[in-house]
PAKOL-488185 format. One record per residue: residue number from 1; residue in three letters; z, y, x of N, C-alpha, C, O in turn. Coordinates in steps of 0.001 Angstrom, whole numbers, plus 500000, padded with zeros to 6 digits. Layout:
% PAKOL-488185
   seq   type     n.zz     n.yy     n.xx    ca.zz    ca.yy    ca.xx     c.zz     c.yy     c.xx     o.zz     o.yy     o.xx
   NUM    ALA        Z        Y        X        Z        Y        X        Z        Y        X        Z        Y        X
...
//
This chain:
% PAKOL-488185
   seq   type     n.zz     n.yy     n.xx    ca.zz    ca.yy    ca.xx     c.zz     c.yy     c.xx     o.zz     o.yy     o.xx
     1    MET   756746   816477   660178   756057   817088   661293   754554   816931   661086   754076   815891   660631
     2    ASP   753837   817971   661424   752384   817985   661311   751802   818177   662703   752211   819089   663421
     3    ILE   750861   817336   663091   750163   817481   664371   748697   817725   664055   748079   816990   663285
     4    ARG   748153   818772   664664   746773   819169   664388   746165   819783   665640   746863   820065   666614
     5    SER   744863   819982   665595   744173   820679   666688   744595   822138   666689   744776   822748   665634
     6    ALA   744749   822685   667877   745144   824085   668023   743996   825004   667637   742823   824641   667723
     7    THR   744365   826195   667212   743395   827262   666956   743777   828454   667826   744866   828488   668397
     8    ALA   742887   829421   667923   743168   830626   668717   744424   831335   668208   745123   831979   668991
     9    ALA   744717   831227   666927   745897   831879   666361   747207   831256   666839   748273   831835   666630
    10    ASP   747145   830079   667483   748348   829388   667951   748825   829837   669324   749936   829485   669722
    11    PHE   748026   830601   670061   748354   830835   671463   749635   831631   671690   750321   831405   672687
    12    GLU   749968   832535   670815   751235   833261   670984   752410   832279   670883   753330   832337   671699
    13    ALA   752390   831396   669910   753462   830412   669744   753442   829377   670875   754501   828952   671338
    14    ILE   752253   828970   671323   752153   828047   672462   752817   828666   673683   753586   828003   674379
    15    THR   752520   829933   673943   753103   830629   675092   754618   830676   674992   755307   830495   675996
    16    GLU   755141   830914   673814   756600   830986   673655   757259   829623   673833   758338   829535   674418
    17    VAL   756627   828557   673337   757163   827211   673565   757163   826912   675060   758141   826381   675586
    18    ALA   756074   827248   675747   756002   827032   677190   757089   827821   677909   757771   827283   678781
    19    ARG   757255   829079   677554   758253   829935   678213   759670   829362   678029   760418   829221   678996
    20    GLU   760021   829042   676804   761365   828502   676527   761583   827183   677261   762666   826935   677792
    21    THR   760557   826340   677289   760678   825039   677947   760802   825198   679453   761639   824545   680076
    22    TRP   759980   826056   680047   760075   826283   681491   761459   826814   681858   762068   826332   682814
    23    HIS   761962   827791   681119   763277   828352   681439   764381   827307   681295   765329   827300   682081
    24    ALA   764272   826437   680316   765304   825421   680098   765196   824251   681076   766179   823551   681316
    25    THR   764009   824039   681637   763751   822843   682437   763761   823091   683944   764274   822265   684699
    26    TYR   763210   824198   684384   762952   824390   685805   763954   825355   686441   763617   826494   686765
    27    ASP   765183   824881   686611   766221   825696   687248   765854   826080   688677   766361   827066   689213
    28    GLU   764970   825295   689290   764578   825539   690679   763734   826797   690830   763574   827307   691939
    29    LEU   763197   827298   689736   762292   828448   689784   762991   829709   689281   763839   829647   688391
    30    GLU   762629   830842   689856   763198   832121   689437   762657   832517   688068   761493   832266   687755
    31    ALA   763508   833137   687256   763146   833500   685879   761927   834411   685825   761049   834214   684985
    32    ASP   761857   835405   686706   760705   836318   686708   759411   835587   687045   758360   835868   686471
    33    MET   759500   834646   687985   758316   833886   688357   757865   833010   687189   756666   832866   686947
    34    ILE   758813   832429   686470   758460   831624   685300   757706   832479   684293   756670   832061   683776
    35    ASP   758218   833673   684011   757561   834539   683026   756151   834911   683454   755233   834895   682634
    36    ARG   755966   835246   684723   754624   835590   685204   753679   834389   685105   752530   834524   684685
    37    THR   754179   833222   685495   753349   832014   685475   752958   831649   684053   751797   831339   683785
    38    VAL   753916   831683   683147   753613   831356   681749   752596   832339   681191   751667   831937   680491
    39    ASP   752760   833618   681492   751804   834621   681005   750399   834374   681547   749414   834670   680872
    40    ASP   750302   833834   682763   748996   833559   683372   748394   832234   682906   747184   832144   682700
    41    TRP   749226   831208   682740   748735   829851   682526   748555   829460   681066   747813   828522   680778
    42    TYR   749200   830139   680151   749201   829681   678758   748489   830693   677878   749106   831407   677087
    43    THR   747184   830734   678038   746338   831674   677296   745119   830927   676769   744863   829784   677150
    44    ASP   744383   831576   675904   743160   830948   675411   742127   830783   676523   741238   829938   676418
    45    ASP   742236   831589   677598   741332   831420   678737   741676   830172   679546   740783   829510   680076
    46    SER   742968   829846   679644   743379   828690   680446   743313   827389   679652   743376   826304   680230
    47    MET   743188   827492   678345   743035   826321   677481   741875   826573   676518   742079   826700   675310
    48    PRO   740665   826644   677056   739517   826972   676188   739271   825871   675160   738898   824750   675508
    49    LEU   739482   826202   673916   739434   825211   672851   738051   824597   672654   737939   823456   672206
    50    GLU   737016   825329   672978   735656   824846   672744   735017   824197   673967   733873   823749   673895
    51    ALA   735734   824139   675088   735163   823559   676304   734980   822049   676131   735820   821387   675521
    52    PRO   733890   821507   676662   733650   820063   676543   734815   819258   677123   735296   819545   678219
    53    GLY   735257   818258   676381   736321   817376   676842   737723   817926   676681   738691   817250   677030
    54    THR   737857   819132   676162   739178   819756   676023   739826   819379   674699   739207   819454   673638
    55    ILE   741091   818972   674789   741882   818631   673606   743173   819435   673678   743918   819325   674652
    56    VAL   743443   820239   672663   744716   820960   672563   745268   820668   671176   744660   821016   670163
    57    LEU   746430   820023   671146   747086   819669   669894   748422   820398   669796   749078   820639   670810
    58    VAL   748821   820743   668588   750115   821379   668358   750895   820565   667334   750322   819908   666465
    59    ALA   752225   820628   667461   753135   820000   666505   753893   821100   665791   754437   822009   666417
    60    GLU   753922   821005   664463   754637   821996   663664   755697   821305   662817   755504   820189   662335
    61    GLU   756809   821987   662650   757849   821569   661718   758205   822768   660872   758551   823827   661396
    62    ASN   758121   822604   659568   758442   823689   658633   757680   824974   658966   758219   826074   658840
    63    GLY   756426   824827   659389   755583   825973   659681   755777   826582   661052   755073   827528   661406
    64    ASP   756722   826062   661842   756967   826582   663195   756354   825653   664230   756521   824436   664149
    65    LEU   755650   826214   665194   755082   825429   666280   756228   825030   667214   756918   825893   667756
    66    VAL   756429   823720   667401   757561   823223   668192   757121   822441   669422   757958   822062   670241
    67    GLY   755820   822194   669566   755333   821471   670735   753823   821532   670810   753148   821856   669832
    68    PHE   753300   821214   671993   751846   821184   672171   751494   820321   673363   752329   820045   674224
    69    THR   750249   819902   673394   749716   819188   674543   748283   819658   674773   747583   820065   673846
    70    HIS   747872   819588   676032   746532   820030   676445   746021   819007   677448   746671   818739   678459
    71    ALA   744861   818441   677169   744250   817469   678067   742767   817764   678201   742161   818408   677345
    72    VAL   742200   817278   679294   740771   817426   679540   740231   816072   679984   740748   815463   680921
    73    ALA   739188   815609   679305   738525   814358   679656   737234   814677   680394   736399   815445   679916
    74    GLN   737088   814072   681570   735865   814232   682371   735559   812900   683022   736389   812350   683747
    75    GLY   734394   812393   682770   734012   811115   683374   734903   809999   682874   735115   809856   681670
    76    ASP   735428   809202   683802   736252   808063   683406   737750   808378   683382   738574   807478   683211
    77    THR   738103   809667   683555   739508   810064   683622   739795   811213   682663   738985   812127   682505
    78    ALA   740950   811149   682033   741447   812270   681243   742757   812717   681877   743582   811890   682264
    79    ASP   742942   814020   681981   744139   814585   682577   744944   815340   681536   744433   816241   680870
    80    ILE   746212   814963   681400   747143   815728   680568   747650   816867   681450   748388   816644   682410
    81    LEU   747254   818061   681118   747648   819213   681912   748966   819805   681431   749702   820413   682209
    82    ARG   749262   819624   680143   750487   820182   679578   750931   819329   678402   750114   818891   677592
    83    LEU   752224   819101   678318   752825   818510   677131   754248   819050   677080   755100   818648   677873
    84    TYR   754501   819955   676152   755806   820615   676059   756337   820570   674642   755592   820706   673672
    85    VAL   757636   820375   674547   758351   820436   673286   759468   821457   673457   760200   821429   674446
    86    HIS   759592   822350   672497   760634   823384   672555   761984   822708   672807   762275   821670   672212
    87    PRO   762813   823289   673687   764105   822667   674025   764979   822340   672813   765719   821357   672845
    88    ASP   764910   823136   671754   765720   822874   670559   765250   821638   669791   765946   821164   668893
    89    HIS   764069   821112   670140   763503   819985   669402   763258   818768   670286   762684   817780   669828
    90    GLN   763679   818825   671531   763494   817674   672411   764403   816534   671965   765504   816761   671462
    91    GLY   763933   815321   672156   764687   814144   671756   764467   813736   670310   765108   812803   669827
    92    GLU   763566   814425   669611   763297   814131   668199   762022   813300   668012   761617   813049   666877
    93    GLY   761392   812876   669094   760167   812085   668996   758886   812900   668930   757805   812342   668747
    94    ILE   758996   814212   669076   757817   815076   668983   756868   814840   670153   755655   814766   669960
    95    GLY   757409   814723   671363   756565   814475   672531   755820   813152   672414   754635   813069   672738
    96    SER   756513   812125   671952   755867   810821   671767   754784   810893   670696   753713   810306   670849
    97    ALA   755063   811612   669614   754063   811756   668547   752846   812526   669044   751712   812153   668744
    98    LEU   753071   813592   669800   751946   814331   670389   751127   813415   671287   749897   813438   671258
    99    HIS   751823   812607   672087   751134   811696   672993   750284   810681   672212   749143   810413   672588
   100    GLU   750826   810125   671145   750072   809156   670338   748824   809784   669731   747755   809173   669733
   101    HIS   748956   810996   669213   747784   811685   668658   746770   812011   669759   745560   811936   669544
   102    LEU   747270   812367   670920   746385   812648   672052   745594   811396   672430   744395   811476   672698
   103    LEU   746263   810240   672453   745557   808992   672761   744439   808722   671759   743361   808262   672136
   104    GLU   744696   809007   670490   743665   808820   669470   742462   809724   669732   741317   809301   669573
   105    GLU   742719   810955   670131   741626   811897   670430   740880   811470   671699   739651   811521   671749
   106    ILE   741616   811058   672705   741020   810675   673987   740159   809426   673842   739196   809243   674587
   107    ASP   740503   808570   672888   739772   807317   672697   738267   807546   672535   737465   806718   672967
   108    SER   737887   808645   671924   736459   808909   671714   735722   809252   673004   734491   809272   673021
   109    TYR   736451   809522   674084   735817   809864   675363   735617   808650   676262   735017   808769   677331
   110    ASP   736111   807480   675846   735896   806231   676582   736304   806351   678049   735531   805995   678938
   111    VAL   737509   806849   678304   738005   806970   679675   738729   805688   680078   739194   804929   679228
   112    ASP   738814   805463   681384   739503   804285   681925   740957   804564   682274   741792   803660   682288
   113    ARG   741246   805837   682558   742610   806165   682977   743006   807532   682449   742176   808402   682183
   114    LEU   744305   807673   682313   744900   808919   681857   745930   809328   682890   746785   808532   683277
   115    ARG   745846   810573   683336   746808   811072   684330   747597   812240   683749   747144   812939   682843
   116    SER   748789   812424   684301   749604   813582   683953   750196   814141   685231   750457   813407   686183
   117    PHE   750405   815452   685241   750902   816151   686424   752153   816933   686041   752206   817556   684980
   118    ASP   753157   816896   686913   754358   817701   686677   755074   817899   688006   754797   817221   688996
   119    PHE   755999   818846   687995   756810   819040   689182   757518   817731   689521   758023   817048   688630
   120    ALA   757554   817384   690793   758188   816143   691221   759683   816143   690927   760282   815076   690799
   121    PHE   760291   817314   690819   761736   817393   690565   762078   817340   689078   763249   817469   688722
   122    ASN   761102   817155   688208   761353   817100   686766   761658   815650   686358   760760   814890   685995
   123    ASP   762940   815291   686429   763355   813919   686121   763097   813542   684661   762771   812391   684371
   124    ALA   763238   814491   683748   762995   814200   682326   761531   813834   682099   761232   812921   681330
   125    SER   760626   814537   682759   759201   814237   682639   758906   812852   683200   758165   812074   682598
   126    ARG   759485   812553   684345   759268   811236   684955   759725   810135   683989   758998   809166   683772
   127    ALA   760909   810274   683414   761430   809272   682479   760536   809160   681245   760277   808059   680760
   128    PHE   760068   810300   680739   759201   810302   679564   757924   809517   679840   757578   808609   679083
   129    TYR   757219   809861   680921   755952   809201   681199   756131   807739   681587   755329   806896   681186
   130    GLU   757153   807429   682347   757384   806026   682688   757719   805224   681432   757349   804054   681332
   131    GLY   758412   805837   680476   758709   805178   679207   757462   804887   678384   757467   803994   677537
   132    LEU   756399   805638   678633   755120   805433   677948   754208   804466   678700   753093   804191   678255
   133    GLY   754674   803951   679838   753878   803002   680614   753117   803595   681779   752345   802890   682428
   134    PHE   753314   804870   682062   752680   805505   683219   753433   805100   684489   754614   804756   684445
   135    GLU   752732   805149   685605   753337   804933   686920   753008   806121   687801   751917   806684   687710
   136    GLN   753952   806505   688660   753638   807569   689612   752699   806987   690655   753020   805999   691314
   137    THR   751530   807614   690797   750496   807077   691681   750136   808003   692824   749428   807600   693747
   138    ASP   750605   809220   692778   750227   810160   693829   751208   811316   693845   752024   811484   692939
   139    GLU   751105   812097   694887   751881   813326   695017   750942   814428   695458   749891   814165   696042
   140    GLY   751314   815628   695184   750519   816767   695597   751410   817988   695643   752636   817887   695694
   141    GLN   750776   819133   695625   751491   820400   695598   750804   821314   694607   749586   821267   694430
   142    VAL   751599   822141   693969   751062   823153   693074   751525   824506   693588   752686   824678   693962
   143    GLU   750600   825471   693604   750934   826806   694080   751283   827691   692888   750540   827780   691911
   144    ILE   752427   828332   693001   752858   829291   692000   753394   830512   692727   754351   830430   693498
   145    ASP   752765   831632   692468   753247   832895   693030   753334   832851   694561   754243   833427   695158
   146    GLY   752372   832157   695187   752326   832078   696644   753266   831047   697248   753310   830907   698470
   147    GLU   754010   830331   696437   754920   829275   696913   754343   827925   696504   753663   827816   695484
   148    TYR   754616   826906   697300   754133   825559   697007   755299   824673   696588   756366   824682   697202
   149    TYR   755062   823901   695517   756086   823018   694971   755523   821603   694872   754343   821418   694576
   150    PRO   756377   820599   695122   755887   819216   695038   755540   818843   693602   756250   819177   692654
   151    GLU   754418   818136   693482   753920   817721   692185   753767   816204   692183   753336   815612   693173
   152    ALA   754122   815584   691067   753947   814143   690905   752757   813898   689972   752549   814627   689002
   153    VAL   751987   812865   690286   750864   812465   689457   751214   811090   688863   751505   810137   689586
   154    TYR   751178   811020   687534   751453   809788   686813   750141   809284   686216   749336   810073   685721
   155    THR   749928   807970   686266   748671   807403   685796   748923   806247   684844   749827   805436   685045
   156    PHE   748104   806189   683804   748099   805074   682870   746664   804552   682842   745737   805292   682514
   157    ASP   746483   803277   683187   745158   802659   683167   744957   801940   681843   745813   801165   681417
   158    PHE   743822   802196   681189   743501   801553   679933   742942   800158   680145   743017   799318   679248
   159    ALA   742382   799899   681320   741731   798608   681588   742734   797482   681746   742345   796336   681974
//
């Protein structure tokens, strides 16, 4: 497996990994809404590679993009906005490897805490982040297609 910084040429594959993962993970959401959301949220505009503090990493196996993560560091906090592994490759350590590489990149920003956000009903995400030492520290809501869904905030303190 190869983990590297994303390029603009990766966005089509990033979008497809996101789409497949959302469809396999979020049974609570309608398929059409998932497709619209993925088309809106997973673009070079929503993950500007050159923006200050932005980190987008991709994982490849045999030349195929199988996972990615996107984080933004601002001030003393870095937020993991996305970390997805294609459903056919989950459980192979790709998410953990992406996370480790992300920590190495984030280290240069000298942040005190790292947060991640996901749907509160995503038990696999909760188990993944808690396994990495994160704790659920807050709740919120995310709006998708005019509907509000519960969101969990997980935090890891470096101090």
